C-alpha positions as CSV (number, residue, x, y, z in Angstrom):
1,M,-21.1,3.4,-32.2
2,T,-18.3,3.5,-29.7
3,V,-16.6,0.2,-28.5
4,W,-16.3,0.2,-24.7
5,I,-14.3,-1.9,-22.4
6,A,-15.8,-2.1,-18.9
7,L,-13.6,-3.4,-16.1
8,L,-15.6,-4.6,-13.1
9,R,-14.1,-4.2,-9.7
10,A,-14.0,-7.0,-7.1
11,V,-16.0,-9.7,-9.0
12,N,-15.5,-13.4,-8.6
13,L,-12.9,-13.2,-6.0
14,G,-12.9,-16.6,-4.4
15,A,-16.3,-17.3,-2.9
16,R,-17.5,-13.7,-2.8
17,N,-19.0,-11.3,-5.3
18,K,-20.1,-14.1,-7.7
19,V,-21.1,-12.8,-11.1
20,P,-21.4,-15.5,-13.7
21,M,-20.4,-14.0,-17.0
22,A,-23.2,-15.6,-19.0
23,A,-25.8,-14.2,-16.6
24,L,-24.1,-10.8,-16.8
25,R,-24.3,-10.8,-20.6
26,E,-28.0,-11.7,-20.4
27,R,-28.8,-9.0,-17.9
28,L,-26.9,-6.4,-19.9
29,A,-28.9,-7.3,-23.0
30,E,-32.1,-6.9,-20.9
31,A,-30.8,-3.5,-19.8
32,G,-30.4,-2.3,-23.4
33,L,-26.8,-3.3,-23.9
34,P,-27.0,-6.3,-26.3
35,G,-24.0,-8.1,-27.8
36,A,-21.7,-7.8,-24.8
37,R,-18.7,-10.1,-24.9
38,T,-16.8,-11.1,-21.8
39,L,-13.2,-12.3,-21.3
40,L,-12.3,-14.6,-18.4
41,Q,-14.3,-14.6,-15.2
42,S,-12.8,-11.5,-13.7
43,G,-15.3,-8.9,-14.9
44,N,-14.1,-7.8,-18.4
45,V,-16.8,-6.7,-20.7
46,V,-16.5,-5.4,-24.2
47,L,-19.5,-4.0,-26.1
48,R,-20.7,-1.4,-28.6
49,S,-23.0,1.5,-27.5
50,D,-23.7,5.1,-28.2
51,D,-24.6,5.6,-24.6
52,E,-22.6,5.9,-21.4
53,I,-22.4,2.3,-20.1
54,G,-20.8,2.6,-16.7
55,P,-24.0,3.6,-14.9
56,V,-26.1,1.0,-16.7
57,I,-23.6,-1.8,-15.8
58,R,-23.3,-0.7,-12.2
59,D,-27.2,-0.8,-12.0
60,V,-27.2,-4.3,-13.5
61,L,-24.6,-5.4,-10.9
62,R,-26.7,-3.9,-8.1
63,A,-30.0,-5.2,-9.1
64,G,-29.0,-8.5,-10.6
65,F,-26.1,-9.6,-8.4
66,G,-26.4,-7.5,-5.2
67,L,-22.9,-6.0,-5.9
68,D,-22.3,-2.3,-5.5
69,E,-18.8,-1.7,-6.8
70,P,-17.4,0.9,-9.3
71,V,-17.1,0.1,-13.0
72,M,-14.1,1.5,-14.8
73,V,-14.9,2.2,-18.4
74,R,-12.5,3.0,-21.3
75,S,-13.1,3.3,-25.0
76,R,-11.3,1.0,-27.5
77,D,-9.4,4.1,-28.7
78,R,-8.4,4.9,-25.1
79,L,-7.3,1.3,-24.4
80,R,-5.0,1.6,-27.5
81,E,-3.5,4.7,-26.0
82,I,-3.0,3.1,-22.6
83,L,-1.2,0.2,-24.2
84,A,1.0,2.5,-26.3
85,A,1.9,4.7,-23.3
86,N,3.3,1.9,-21.2
87,P,6.4,3.2,-19.4
88,F,7.6,-0.3,-18.9
89,P,7.6,-2.0,-22.3
90,E,10.3,-4.4,-21.5
91,A,8.3,-5.7,-18.5
92,A,5.2,-6.2,-20.7
93,A,7.2,-8.2,-23.3
94,E,9.2,-10.3,-20.8
95,R,6.6,-10.9,-18.0
96,P,3.1,-9.8,-19.2
97,V,1.4,-11.4,-16.1
98,L,3.6,-9.4,-13.7
99,M,3.1,-6.2,-15.7
100,R,-0.1,-4.6,-14.4
101,V,-2.3,-1.5,-14.9
102,V,-4.7,-0.1,-12.3
103,F,-7.6,1.6,-13.9
104,L,-8.8,4.4,-11.7
105,A,-12.3,5.8,-11.4
106,E,-11.1,9.4,-11.5
107,H,-8.0,11.5,-12.0
108,P,-5.6,11.4,-9.0
109,S,-4.3,14.5,-7.4
110,P,-0.8,15.5,-8.5
111,D,0.5,15.6,-5.0
112,R,-0.6,12.0,-4.4
113,V,0.8,10.9,-7.8
114,K,4.2,12.5,-7.0
115,R,4.5,10.4,-3.7
116,L,3.4,7.3,-5.4
117,E,5.9,7.6,-8.2
118,E,8.7,7.6,-5.7
119,H,8.6,3.9,-6.3
120,D,10.7,3.0,-9.4
121,D,8.2,0.3,-10.3
122,I,5.1,2.6,-10.5
123,R,4.1,5.2,-13.0
124,V,0.8,7.1,-13.3
125,R,-0.5,8.3,-16.7
126,D,-3.9,10.0,-16.6
127,R,-6.3,7.6,-14.9
128,E,-4.1,4.6,-15.2
129,V,-1.3,3.4,-12.8
130,Y,1.4,1.1,-14.4
131,I,3.0,-1.4,-12.1
132,D,6.0,-3.6,-12.9
133,Y,5.9,-6.3,-10.1
134,R,9.2,-7.7,-11.4
135,T,9.4,-10.7,-9.1
136,G,5.8,-11.4,-8.0
137,V,2.4,-10.0,-7.2
138,H,1.4,-11.9,-4.1
139,G,2.8,-10.5,-0.9
140,N,4.2,-7.4,-2.7
141,P,3.5,-4.2,-0.7
142,L,3.1,-2.3,-4.1
143,N,-0.3,-3.5,-5.0
144,A,-3.6,-2.3,-6.3
145,A,-5.2,-1.9,-2.8
146,M,-2.2,0.1,-1.6
147,I,-2.4,2.3,-4.7
148,S,-6.1,2.9,-4.3
149,R,-5.6,3.9,-0.7
150,R,-2.7,6.2,-1.4
151,L,-4.5,7.9,-4.2
152,A,-7.8,7.8,-2.3
153,L,-9.6,6.5,-5.4
154,H,-11.3,3.3,-6.5
155,G,-9.5,1.2,-9.1
156,T,-9.2,-2.2,-10.6
157,E,-6.2,-4.0,-11.7
158,R,-5.5,-6.1,-14.9
159,N,-2.4,-7.7,-16.1
160,W,-0.8,-7.0,-19.5
161,A,-1.7,-10.3,-21.0
162,T,-5.4,-9.7,-20.2
163,L,-5.3,-6.2,-21.5
164,T,-3.8,-7.2,-24.9
165,K,-6.5,-9.9,-25.2
166,L,-9.2,-7.2,-24.4
167,A,-7.7,-5.0,-27.1
168,E,-7.9,-7.8,-29.6
169,L,-11.5,-8.6,-28.6
170,A,-12.4,-4.9,-28.9
171,E,-11.0,-4.9,-32.4
172,T,-13.5,-7.5,-33.5
173,L,-16.5,-5.4,-32.6
C-alpha cells in the first residue's frame, strides 16, 4: 500500500470552513479510508491506501462538511523528494516557519514559472513552489494567494516545520 499525504486547502481558517479533524478521520473511515492520521488543525492527513485518495477526500469534504476545495495529494516518497529538493536549505534550517512550500494541483506553465522566479525568494520545482519569506509572512506580497493567481492554479501552503512533521508521521505508517 502507498502512504499518502493529503493537504486540504482553506480549512479551519478563522471562523470559516470548519473541519474538525476527529470528524474528518471518522468520515474518511466510513468512506473506505480507515486509519487516517491528522496533524494539526490545518487539514493535513496521512493514510495508507492502494486507491487514489484525492477524489474520495474531496467527496467527504463536500458531503460531510459542505466544503468544495481542491485536495493536494503527494505520496510519502514524493514528499521525501520535495524535502530533498529544497532550493533554500539554509532558510529551512534557520527559519523553518518562514520557509514554505505551496503544493499545486497541477503543473504550472513554463512561461508563468519563469515570470514568478524573477523573485529571488521563489523557486518552482515540478508542482511545488518553494518560498523563503525571510522576514515575515503576514503582509508579504509574495504569498500563496499571489502565487496561485500568477500561476492560475489552485494550491495550498505549508511551512517547513509542518512538512518535516508530516514526513515523520508518514514514516510511521
